[in-house]
C-alpha positions in Angstrom: 23.5 -25.3 11.5 22.8 -26.9 7.9 22.0 -24.3 5.7 18.7 -25.3 4.3 18.2 -24.1 8.5 18.2 -20.7 7.5 15.7 -20.8 4.6 12.2 -20.6 6.7 8.7 -19.9 5.0 7.3 -17.5 7.4 4.0 -20.2 7.7 6.5 -23.0 8.9 8.2 -21.8 11.3 8.6 -23.8 14.5 7.8 -22.7 17.7 10.7 -20.0 18.6 11.2 -18.5 21.9 8.0 -16.3 23.1 9.8 -12.8 24.6 7.8 -9.8 25.7 9.4 -6.2 25.1 8.6 -2.8 25.8 10.1 -0.1 26.3 7.5 1.8 28.0 3.7 -0.2 28.7 2.8 3.4 29.2 5.1 5.0 26.6 2.2 7.2 25.4 2.9 10.7 26.6 1.7 14.0 25.8 4.5 16.7 26.2 3.7 20.0 28.5 3.1 22.1 25.6 -0.7 23.5 24.9 -0.9 20.0 21.5 2.2 19.1 20.9 3.1 16.8 17.7 3.7 13.2 18.3 5.0 10.3 17.0 3.8 6.4 18.2 5.0 3.7 16.4 3.4 0.4 18.1 5.4 -2.7 16.4 4.5 -6.6 16.9 6.6 -9.6 16.2 5.7 -13.3 16.2 9.1 -14.6 15.6 11.4 -13.0 17.8 15.0 -15.6 18.2 17.8 -16.2 20.2 21.9 -16.0 19.3 24.4 -16.5 21.8 21.5 -15.6 24.7 20.4 -12.1 22.2 17.4 -11.6 21.1 16.9 -10.5 17.4 13.8 -9.5 15.5 13.1 -7.8 12.4 11.2 -4.9 15.4 14.3 -4.2 17.4 16.0 -3.9 13.7 13.2 -1.4 12.5 13.5 0.4 15.7 16.9 1.2 15.5 15.7 3.0 12.5 12.8 4.3 13.7 15.2 6.1 16.4 17.6 7.2 14.1 15.1 9.2 12.2 14.1 10.9 15.4 11.4 9.1 17.4 11.8 9.2 20.7 12.2 6.1 22.6 9.5 6.0 25.1 6.7 6.1 22.2 8.4 2.8 20.7 6.0 0.2 21.9 7.2 -3.3 21.0 5.3 -6.5 21.4 7.4 -10.1 20.8 6.2 -13.5 21.1 2.2 -15.1 19.7 1.0 -15.1 23.5 1.8 -10.7 23.6 -0.1 -10.0 20.1 -3.5 -11.0 21.1 -6.6 -9.9 19.7 -7.2 -8.3 22.9 -3.8 -6.5 23.3 -3.9 -5.5 19.4 -7.0 -3.7 20.7 -6.0 -2.2 23.9 -3.5 -0.4 22.6 -5.7 0.6 19.1 -7.7 1.8 21.5 -5.0 3.8 23.2 -3.9 5.2 20.5 -7.7 6.6 19.3 -7.9 8.2 22.9 -4.2 10.0 23.0 -3.9 10.6 18.6 -5.4 14.2 17.1 -5.0 15.2 13.6 -1.3 16.5 13.7 0.1 13.4 14.9 2.3 10.8 13.2 1.3 7.0 14.4 3.2 3.9 13.2 2.2 0.1 13.2 4.0 -2.6 11.8 3.0 -6.7 12.7 5.2 -10.0 11.6 3.0 -13.2 11.7 2.4 -16.1 10.3 -0.3 -15.4 7.2 -3.6 -17.4 7.4 -2.3 -20.0 10.3 -2.2 -16.7 12.7 -3.6 -13.3 11.1 -6.9 -14.7 9.1 -7.3 -18.1 11.5 -6.7 -16.8 15.1 -7.1 -13.1 14.5 -9.4 -13.0 12.2 -7.2 -9.6 11.2 -9.7 -8.4 8.0 -12.9 -8.3 10.5 -11.8 -5.9 13.0 -8.4 -4.5 12.2 -8.7 -2.1 9.6 -11.9 -0.5 11.4 -10.3 0.0 14.7 -7.1 1.7 12.6 -9.5 4.0 10.5 -10.8 5.5 14.0 -7.4 7.2 14.8 -8.0 10.5 14.4 -4.9 11.3 11.9 -4.9 10.5 8.5 -0.9 10.8 9.3 -1.4 7.1 9.5 0.8 3.9 8.2 0.9 0.0 8.6 3.5 -2.5 7.0 3.1 -6.3 7.1 5.4 -8.9 6.6 3.6 -12.4 6.7 2.6 -14.3 4.1 -0.2 -13.3 1.7 0.1 -10.3 3.0 -1.5 -8.3 0.3 -5.1 -10.1 1.5 -5.3 -7.7 4.3 -3.7 -4.9 2.9 -5.9 -4.6 0.0 -8.6 -3.8 2.5 -6.9 -0.6 3.2 -9.3 1.6 1.4 -9.0 4.9 4.0 -6.4 8.1 4.5 -3.5 6.1 5.4 -0.1 4.3 4.0 -0.3 0.3 4.1 2.2 -1.9 3.3 1.9 -6.1 2.8 5.4 -7.9 2.1 3.8 -10.0 -0.8 0.9 -9.8 -2.5 -2.4 -11.9 -1.4 -1.2 -15.0 -3.1 2.4 -14.7 -2.1 4.7 -16.6 0.6 6.9 -14.7 2.4 10.3 -15.7 3.7 12.2 -15.1 7.4 15.7 -15.4 7.9 16.8 -16.5 11.0 20.9 -15.8 11.8 22.7 -18.6 13.5 27.0 -19.0 13.5 28.8 -17.1 11.5 30.1 -19.9 9.1 26.2 -20.8 8.7 25.5 -17.9 6.8 25.4 -18.3 2.8 23.8 -14.2 1.1 25.6 -11.8 0.6 23.9 -8.7 2.8 25.0 -9.6 6.2 23.0 -11.7 8.6 19.7 -10.3 9.7 16.5 -11.9 11.6 12.9 -11.6 10.2 11.1 -11.0 6.7 13.7 -10.3 4.0 11.2 -7.7 3.2 11.4 -5.9 6.3 15.0 -5.9 6.5 15.3 -3.9 3.4 12.2 -1.6 4.6 14.6 -0.8 7.5 17.5 0.3 5.9 15.8 2.1 3.5 14.2 4.7 5.6 17.9 5.6 6.6 19.9 5.4 3.4 20.4 8.6 1.5 20.2 6.9 -1.7 16.4 6.2 -1.4 16.1 10.2 -1.5 15.1 10.0 -5.3 13.8 13.8 -4.7 17.0 15.1 -3.2 14.6 16.9 -0.5 16.6 15.7 2.4 13.6 13.3 3.3 12.5 9.6 2.5 9.7 9.4 1.8 7.7 6.1 2.3 7.3 6.0 -1.7 10.6 6.5 -1.8 11.6 4.0 0.1 9.7 1.4 -1.5 11.0 2.3 -4.8 14.5 1.8 -3.9 14.0 -1.6 -1.6 11.5 -3.9 -3.8 15.1 -4.1 -6.1 17.0 -5.6 -3.6 14.0 -7.5 -1.9 13.8 -9.1 -5.0 17.4 -9.4 -5.5 17.6 -11.2 -2.1 14.9 -13.8 -2.7 15.9 -14.5 -6.2 19.6 -15.3 -3.8 17.6 -17.2 -2.0 16.2 -19.5 -4.3 19.4 -20.6 -5.9 20.9 -20.9 -2.7 18.0 -23.4 -1.9 16.4 -25.7 -4.9 14.4 -27.3 -2.3 12.8 -23.8 -0.5 12.6 -22.8 -4.9 10.5 -25.9 -5.7 8.2 -25.4 -2.8 7.4 -22.4 -3.7 7.6 -22.5 -7.3 4.3 -25.5 -6.5 2.7 -23.7 -4.0 2.8 -20.1 -5.9 3.4 -21.3 -9.3 6.2 -18.7 -10.2 10.2 -17.6 -8.4 10.6 -15.2 -11.5 10.5 -11.6 -10.4 9.3 -12.6 -7.2 7.3 -10.9 -4.5 5.0 -8.5 -5.6 3.9 -6.4 -2.6 0.8 -4.9 -2.0 0.6 -0.6 -1.9 -2.1 1.5 -0.3 -0.9 5.0 -0.5 -4.9 6.7 -0.1 -2.7 10.0 0.0 -2.4 12.9 -1.8 0.9 14.1 -0.2 3.9 12.3 0.7 4.3 10.8 4.2 7.7 9.6 5.8 8.2 8.3 8.5 11.2 10.7 9.1 9.9 11.9 12.8 12.2 14.6 12.9 11.3 16.3 9.6 7.3 15.7 10.2 7.4 16.9 13.6 9.6 20.3 12.3 7.4 20.7 8.9 4.6 19.5 10.3 2.0 22.4 7.8 3.0 20.3 5.4 0.9 17.1 6.2 -2.3 18.8 7.3 -2.9 22.2 5.9 -1.8 20.8 2.4 -3.8 20.7 -0.5 -4.5 18.0 -3.3 -4.0 20.4 -6.6 -3.6 17.7 -8.6 -6.8 16.3 -11.4 -7.3 12.3 -11.1 -5.1 11.0 -13.9 -7.2 9.1 -17.1 -6.2 6.7 -19.3 -7.7 5.8 -22.3 -7.8 4.3 -26.1 -7.4 6.0 -28.6 -9.4 4.2 -30.8 -11.2 1.5 -30.7 -13.0 -0.6 -34.3 -15.7 -2.6 -34.3 -17.7 -4.8 -36.5 -21.2 -6.8 -36.1 -20.6 -6.1 -32.2 -23.9 -5.6 -30.3 -21.7 -4.4 -27.2 -18.3 -3.0 -27.0 -16.0 -3.0 -24.2 -14.2 0.0 -23.4 -11.3 0.8 -20.3 -10.6 3.6 -18.8 -7.6 3.5 -16.2 -8.0 6.3 -13.3 -6.1 6.9 -10.4 -6.1 10.0 -7.7 -4.6 10.2 -4.4 -8.3 11.5 -3.1 -11.8 10.1 -3.7 -13.2 11.0 -7.0 -16.7 10.6 -8.9 -17.1 9.3 -12.6 -19.5 10.3 -14.9 -19.6 8.5 -18.3 -21.3 10.7 -21.5 -22.3 9.3 -25.2 -22.0 11.5 -27.9 -22.6 14.1 -25.2 -25.4 12.6 -23.5 -24.5 11.4 -19.5 -25.0 8.2 -18.6 -26.8 8.2 -15.4 -26.1 4.5 -14.9 -22.2 4.8 -15.1 -21.6 7.7 -12.4 -20.3 6.1 -9.6 -17.6 6.5 -6.6 -14.6 5.6 -6.0 -12.1 5.6 -3.0 -8.8 7.4 -3.4 -6.1 4.5 -5.7 -2.4 6.4 -4.6 -0.1 5.6 -7.1 -2.4 2.8 -8.5 -4.3 2.7 -11.9 -7.8 1.9 -11.2 -9.4 0.0 -14.3 -12.9 1.2 -15.1 -15.3 -0.7 -17.8 -17.6 0.8 -19.8 -20.3 -1.6 -22.2 -21.0 1.1 -24.7 -24.0 -0.4 -27.0 -23.5 -0.1 -30.7 -25.1 -0.1 -34.0 -23.8 -0.2 -37.1 -23.2 2.6 -39.6 -22.7 4.7 -36.1 -19.6 5.9 -34.8 -19.2 7.3 -30.3 -17.5 9.2 -28.7 -17.3 7.8 -25.2 -16.3 10.4 -22.6 -15.1 10.1 -19.4 -14.9 12.5 -16.6 -13.2 12.5 -12.9 -13.5 15.4 -10.3 -12.1 14.5 -7.0 -12.8 15.3 -3.6 -10.9 18.6 -3.5 -12.4 19.5 -7.4 -10.1 18.9 -9.3 -11.2 17.6 -12.3 -10.4 16.0 -15.7 -11.3 13.9 -18.3 -10.5 11.5 -21.6 -12.1 9.6 -24.4 -12.2 6.8 -26.9 -13.8 7.3 -30.4 -16.0 3.8 -31.1 -15.9 3.6 -35.1 -17.4 1.0 -37.2 -15.0 -1.3 -39.8 -18.0 -3.1 -41.4 -19.8 -2.8 -44.7 -22.3 -0.1 -44.4 -25.6 0.3 -45.9 -26.2 3.8 -45.7 -24.5 5.8 -48.9 -24.3 9.3 -47.1 -22.1 7.6 -43.9 -19.1 9.2 -43.9 -16.3 8.6 -41.7 -15.4 12.7 -41.6 -18.4 12.9 -39.4 -16.6 11.6 -36.7 -14.6 15.5 -36.9 -17.5 16.8 -35.9 -18.7 14.5 -33.1 -19.7 17.6 -30.2 -16.8 16.8 -27.3 -19.6 16.2 -24.1 -18.7 19.9 -22.1 -18.9 18.7 -18.7 -20.2 20.4 -15.8 -20.0 18.9 -12.6 -19.9 20.6 -9.0 -18.5 19.4 -6.2 -18.1 20.7 -2.7 -13.9 20.8 -1.3 -13.6 18.6 1.3 -12.8 20.5 4.8 -10.1 20.4 7.1 -10.8 20.9 10.3 -8.7 23.8 11.6 
């Protein structure tokens, strides 16, 4: 096997053996207790490959890590091959999860497939999957996707969950196929499937990923630990195969610091795929409130001269949904108030266009209150820096600006008992 056969863009993979594998088609079972804590995983893999009579793929590697984390084998269902991950089959699994899952359970769904040519063109993924996914009755839901342009699909996971794609919405993913022993050129031991999936799988059970030293690897820790390794592996692939690097460069525009995975972490607590911890400490994933106020970053001072409008950008993030209120010199701008879904760890840019007049200074304040009544605010001083026409205009007047007294009222979201 030539070395160029080792590195295949996921959207260009030729037909592979179509294999169906599942531990148990009726894998979703309840224990005899009244309402046990259950963990359910459904893994879809379009790219199984057979080497010397053995089937390899990312889903099988991922399954081994889940078992090491305390998952029951009968609650891990795997579908291999394109004919076993049709829209009808995926919908059937989602509908079954809707029937058996309640608020104290953990659900994990993984998909690796072609991006545009399958997820978009065949499955029409964005028109139905996210809607069905959020009908599963637990906020402890995890979705991981390895495909080209994965960020295009992940960006639509706005509800309570942890969702991550292997690459950005305009990037392609690379899958590796192990061959004979003397053809593997990477320093990383041979593996099958997407680069990101491999390092996600390893990081889930790597104690070095536990940066908080609490004995449990959260999904945020898995992401932080795996990303540098993913980027290093992509860089090595590009160095080994310049033709592939050129292809990606022409398609995407760059190969340095590649890729840029899309993450939607809309939970206000650290979720994990450690089934043992989830079951033993289940109350931590049910009763913990969001006690942190939204983060708001604001430019300290903005100067203007002869402009009629000044654009101000405030960066806001919170793991819960939040309401935004904008004040100019203490007066609420009712047309600027709006709401936004939780952003997780990412900042969202809120832009306010302030109409200004010469010889005037302004105090623009933005307040945010989340669904748990946590409130924060920050402000920007907007200062006229041109020639003044009024002798009595003094810079010192800024000192006497009255910061807005913001009285906000919100009813905290109530959980089901």
